[in-house]
C-alpha positions, 0 to 999 in steps of 0.5 A, a space after each residue: 482544509 483552509 485552516 490546515 493550509 494557513 497553519 502550514 504557510 505560517 509554519 513555513 514562514 517561521 522556519 524560513 525566518 529561523 533559518 536566516 537567523 542561524 545563517 546570520 549568527 553563523 557569519 557573525 560568530 565566525 568573523 568575530 572569532 577569526 578577528 579575535 585570534 589577531 586582536 585579542 590582546 588589545 581588546 581584552 582590556 576593553 571588554 569591561 567598558 562595553 557601553 563607553 563610546 570613547 573606547 573602540 575595539 579592534 575586533 571586526 564585529 566591535 565590542 560585542 564580537 570581542 566579548 562573545 569571542 572572549 567568553 567562547 574562546 578564552 573562557 570556553 573551549 579555545 579554538 574548538 569554538 569554531 564548531 559553533 558557526 559551522 554548526 549554525 551554518 549547516 542547520 540553517 541551510 538544512 532548514 532553508 533547503 530541506 531535502 538536499 542530499 549533501 546537507 545530511 552531513 549536519 548529523 555527522 557534525 552534531 554527533 562528533 562535536 561533543 567528542 572534539 570539543 572535549 579532546 581538542 582543547 586538552 590536546 592543544 594544552 598538552 602540545 602548546 601549554 603556553 598558548 592559552 587561546 588554543 585550549 581555553 580555560 576548559 582545556 587548561 583546567 582539565 589538562 592540568 588535572 589529568 597531568 597531575 593524575 597521569 603525567 604528561 606521557 600518560 596524558 599523551 597515551 590517553 589522547 592518542 588512544 582515544 583518537 585511534 579508537 574514535 577513528 576505528 569506530 568511524 571507519 567501521 560505521 562507514 564500511 557498514 553503511 556502504 555494505 547496507 547501500 549495496 545490499 539495498 541496491 541489489 534488492 531493488 534490482 530483484 524487485 518488480 517495482 525497481 523504476 518506481 522505487 528509484 523515482 520515489 527515492 529521487 523525489 525524496 532526496 532532492 526535493 521536499 515533496 512533504 510540504 507541497 504534496 496533496 493528501 493522498 487517498 487511501 494504502 498510509 503508514 503500513 510496513 510491508 509493501 513497495 510504496 506505490 502512490 496512486 490517487 488512492 492509497 499507499 500499501 504498507 500492511 504486514 501480510 506474512 504469507 509465502 508462495 509455493 512454486 514448482 521447480 522449473 525442471 519438474 515443470 518442464 518434464 511434467 509439461 513435456 509428458 502431458 504433451 506426448 500423452 495428448 498427441 498419443 491419444 489424438 493420433 490413436 483416434 486419427 486426429 491430425 495436429 499441426 502444433 501444441 502450445 502450452 501456457 502455465 497458470 497458477 492452478 492449471 496449464 492450458 494446452 493449445 491444439 492447432 488441428 489440421 484443416 478438416 478436423 471436426 471440433 466435436 471429435 476432440 470434444 468427445 474425447 474429453 474423458 479419454 484425454 483425462 484418463 490418459 493424463 491421469 487427471 481428476 478432470 479436464 476442461 476443453 474449450 472448443 474453440 478458444 474465442 479469437 484464436 484458431 485453436 482448441 484449448 485443453 485445461 489440465 490441473 497442475 500437480 502441485 498447484 500454486 497458491 495466489 496470495 493477496 499480498 502479491 496482487 496488492 504489491 504488484 506493479 501490474 495491479 497498480 497500473 490496472 486500477 489507477 483509473 477505476 472507481 471501485 477496483 476489485 481483484 478477482 485473481 490471476 488468469 491462466 496467463 498469470 496476469 492479475 485480473 482486476 475489474 471495475 465494480 461500477 462497470 459490472 455493476 453488480 456481482 453474483 457469486 455462487 458455488 458449493 460449500 468450501 470452494 472459496 466463496 467466503 475467501 473471495 468475498 474477503 479478498 474483494 473487501 480487503 482490496 477495496 479497503 486498500 484502494 479507497 478512502 473511507 470518505 469514498 466508500 461505505 459497506 453494508 454487510 448482511 451475514 445470516 451466518 453471523 460469523 463470516 463477516 464479524 471480523 469487520 466490526 472494528 472498521 464500522 465507524 469509518 467504512 459502514 453505512 448503518 440505520 440511525 437506530 441500529 445497534 449492530 453494524 453488521 446485519 445478522 438478524 433476518 428480521 432487520 434485512 427488510 428495514 436496511 433494504 427499504 432504507 437503501 431504496 430511500 437513499 437511492 431515491 434521495 440521490 436520484 432527486 439530487 441528481 435531477 436537480 443538479 442536472 447530472 447523469 451519475 454519481 461521478 459527475 455529481 461528485 466532480 461538480 460539487 467536489 467542495 460542497 457535497 460528496 456522495 460515497 459509493 455504497 456496496 451491499 454485500 450479502 454472504 448467504 442469500 439462500 437464507 434470506 430467500 427462504 425467510 418469511 418476507 421472501 417476496 419483499 426482499 426479492 422486490 427490494 433486491 430487484 429494484 436496487 439492481 435495476 436502478 442503483 447503478 447511476 447513484 453509486 449503490 452496488 450489490 454483491 450477493 453470494 450463495 452456496 445453493 445455486 438453484 432456480 428458487 434462489 437465483 430467480 430469473 429476475 435476479 439473473 437478468 439484473 446480475 450480468 456479472 457472475 462468479 461460479 466456484 466449483 459446483 456438483 452438477 451441470 444443472 447448477 453450472 447452467 443456473 449460475 452461468 447459463 452454460 456448463 463448465 463450473 462442475 469441471 473446476 478443481 476447487 480451492 479458489 478455482 472459478 469462472 467469471 462471466 461478464 458480457 458473454 465472456 467466460 474467463 477462468 481465474 484463480 481466486 487470491 488467498 488471504 489468511 484470517 490473521 492477515 485480515 485481522 492485521 489490516 482491519 486493526 490498522 484501518 480501525 485505529 487509523 480512521 477512528 477519530 477522522 470519520 463518523 458513522 454514515 447513516 441511511 434514511 429511516 425505513 418505512 414502518 
């Protein structure tokens, strides 16, 4: 860091010196050229006697000014030589005051300099053949040659045509740039992140932040999203996914019909209703019913099947009552449903604002109210994911990993991936050098062999004990305080252990040892920055035991086949009524929230992984855990 700072400082000093050098040369050339116009006849004989002290030149800049002017104007391109001091002036100002918007005209002058330096001397020779100072030797020789070929009239037509063509091209270019600016302004107005974009452009144009900005953490040169700068990373990865939405007229008709049907069935059973409100989510619509005073909640709850039948719905879920509100909720699946894409969550201003102060932010999807739901893994501190086959567990794990990749630096986060199925997480091998924690003698970055799981868990427990010893010596309570205290000397990355199919491990020959290690890590590892995410497709009591459930308070349930499975995961029913395809229930601290998990395609994951694999290949080395006990 210090070497880079000194190099940048030296580079800035050299640039400043060069800028002032160009400004000085610009002033020197301009004054010498200007003086040459009036005194060139008297000074022409003095040029050959440059070092004779007795002879004095009338040029303002002396003999050197007269000599330079003679070669530039008389022997060169004539009056067009004044382009040189103007060019030096603008380049010098551009170097000294980088970022000022007006100085972009230096491009205009440099591109047009060649055209005018050729045609202005020829034009002056054609109009004023006796004034050699205007055209110079270059204009005289080229003009004379063209007159011998085309004649004076032909040369005049050629000059006029070239100037007309030039101005037509320039006019078209200016017109096109104005159109592009207008289109960009319109696009900016349509985007959600308008304010941030304008602020970013203002910074870029009027101030040179490139020199003075500190290196940002994590999302750095990708081409796709709005460039949100936070403490972590800028997002630019090309995710090519499109969202499907229902036409507004169809939505309104669908909702109004459902409202009438709900009222019809409730009136039939003589249940008084004051009001019905509705909230449209990605996959479900929440109908809030405000019953009259004296209506029993159990009456409405018992009508679940009758309401589903009347709405022609596969399944509905009744929340009676909605926590914190004086209403009863009926969740009805939308037809058709809307896919929530990971691209939209990553690029949204809402997600940027929510995860700014989080240590390990993970996006779990969108709520019924179309709000992006982001939680901090350090606050949970572990996560249990369960559900039937094909309901979205692997997609959920991928979205969690991708979101963490885009928000955290490789120095701040390390993954340990255990994949007994061998194919689900193999795509992340490209980033193993930067983002993985491994055993010293391990050949494969992703643990696929069940026999190696015991070693990696043992090693992780040793890493945990080592960190606790350092926290004790440093007299701090957690990893965050330790990293703040020893920011310059030492830095502990967060370690996230992800197990894709826990049921395969629980039935292995070392079941008890694995369960002991998992339980110990779940109980103690929070303070030292080690967090667990466990996924299983078999939510039974022998897999999700009482010890594991007591330590994994944050749980995600995708659709399951029975109420028993739902109770095993969440300690309550409801997961059996989900519609599948990423529909989930998130339980944490006695709070149950229904979410739609974001979808990310395999090709999009490959693009993100290849980007981070190439970007961080040379920067970081493997993070090795301690040797496991034999």
